[in-house]
C-alpha positions in Angstrom: 139.7 27.8 134.4 137.1 30.7 132.4 138.9 34.3 132.0 138.2 37.1 133.6 137.1 39.9 132.5 134.5 40.8 129.3 132.5 38.1 128.1 133.5 37.0 124.0 131.6 38.3 121.4 130.1 35.8 119.1 132.2 36.7 115.4 128.4 36.5 113.8 127.8 39.7 116.3 130.9 41.4 115.7 131.0 41.0 112.1 127.3 42.9 112.1 128.6 45.6 114.6 131.1 46.3 112.2 129.1 46.2 109.2 127.2 49.0 110.8 129.7 51.4 111.6 131.4 50.9 108.5 127.5 52.0 106.7 127.6 54.6 109.3 130.7 55.8 108.3 130.0 55.2 104.7 126.3 57.6 105.0 128.3 60.5 107.2 131.4 61.2 103.9 128.2 60.6 101.7 125.8 63.2 103.4 128.7 65.6 103.6 129.6 65.3 100.3 126.8 65.9 98.9 126.5 68.7 101.2 129.9 70.3 100.0 128.8 69.7 96.1 125.4 70.2 96.1 124.1 74.0 95.0 121.4 76.5 96.6 117.9 75.5 94.1 116.9 79.3 94.5 119.4 81.9 94.2 120.2 84.9 96.2 117.7 87.6 96.6 118.2 90.6 94.0 118.4 93.5 96.9 120.8 91.6 99.1 124.8 90.2 98.5 125.5 86.8 97.9 126.5 84.8 101.7 124.7 88.5 103.5 123.5 87.6 107.1 119.6 87.6 106.8 117.0 88.1 109.2 114.8 86.1 111.2 112.1 89.1 111.1 109.7 88.8 108.2 109.8 92.6 106.3 107.6 93.7 103.4 108.5 94.2 100.5 107.5 97.3 98.4 107.4 97.3 94.8 
């Protein structure tokens, strides 16, 4: 008699899904580690303290 419930997934398909999940997890972990470890390319502006909130509105600099 056939079993009721979810259809059986072939072994190859199950392996492909596990590989895809592992690669997705590895990519997410790598992206997180890179985000934490890489420093920004540009230093903060000289007239601002590091970590200060920036404005969305452009302002002219009077030099």
